[in-house]
C-alpha positions in Angstrom: 34.7 142.9 98.5 37.1 139.9 98.9 39.9 141.8 100.6 37.9 143.0 103.6 36.4 139.5 104.0 39.9 138.0 104.1 41.1 140.5 106.7 38.0 139.8 108.8 38.5 136.0 108.5 42.1 136.2 109.6 41.2 138.5 112.5 38.5 136.0 113.6 41.0 133.1 113.3 43.6 134.9 115.4 40.9 135.7 118.0 39.8 132.1 118.0 43.4 131.0 118.8 43.6 133.5 121.6 40.2 132.6 123.0 41.0 128.8 122.9 44.3 129.4 124.7 42.7 131.6 127.3 39.9 129.1 128.1 42.4 126.2 128.2 44.6 128.2 130.6 41.6 128.8 132.8 40.6 125.1 132.7 37.3 125.5 130.9 38.5 124.8 127.4 39.8 121.7 125.8 40.4 118.8 128.3 43.7 119.0 130.3 45.2 115.9 128.7 45.2 117.5 125.2 48.4 119.5 124.7 47.5 123.1 123.7 49.4 126.3 124.5 46.9 127.2 127.2 47.0 123.8 128.8 50.8 123.8 128.7 51.0 127.2 130.3 48.4 126.3 132.9 50.4 123.2 134.0 53.5 125.3 134.1 52.1 127.7 136.6 53.2 125.4 139.4 56.8 125.4 138.2 57.2 129.1 137.3 59.7 129.8 140.1 61.9 126.9 139.1 61.5 126.7 135.3 59.9 129.8 133.9 60.5 128.7 130.3 57.6 126.2 130.6 55.3 129.3 130.3 57.6 131.6 128.4 58.1 129.5 125.2 54.4 128.6 124.6 53.5 132.3 125.3 56.0 133.5 122.7 54.8 130.9 120.2 51.2 131.8 120.8 51.9 135.5 120.2 54.0 134.7 117.1 51.2 132.6 115.7 48.6 135.3 116.2 50.9 137.9 114.7 51.6 135.7 111.7 47.9 135.1 111.1 47.2 138.9 111.2 50.2 139.7 108.9 49.0 137.0 106.5 45.6 138.7 106.3 47.2 142.1 105.7 49.4 140.7 103.1 46.6 139.0 101.3 44.5 142.2 101.5 47.4 144.2 99.9 47.8 141.6 97.2 44.1 141.3 96.4 42.9 144.9 96.7 43.0 146.6 93.3 42.6 150.0 94.8 45.9 149.7 96.7 47.9 148.9 93.6 46.7 152.1 91.9 47.8 154.2 94.8 51.4 153.2 94.4 
């Protein structure tokens, strides 16, 4: 029962990161003076024609973080689920 809970917890954590970044980007999340990926990308909207990397790099790091959290959950599920080790 632990393996599905770990996968669910990591999925919720990844979703929370995305929701926070989305709300911060829209301006309804964490205050603007706090540096988050969503706030950085929101402030970079004004400079996208001149310096697109202000939005590109935080977006790549956000996607990488969410992917890493999901892969961590899948790896822990594979390591902790005894049914999967019998199938190999």
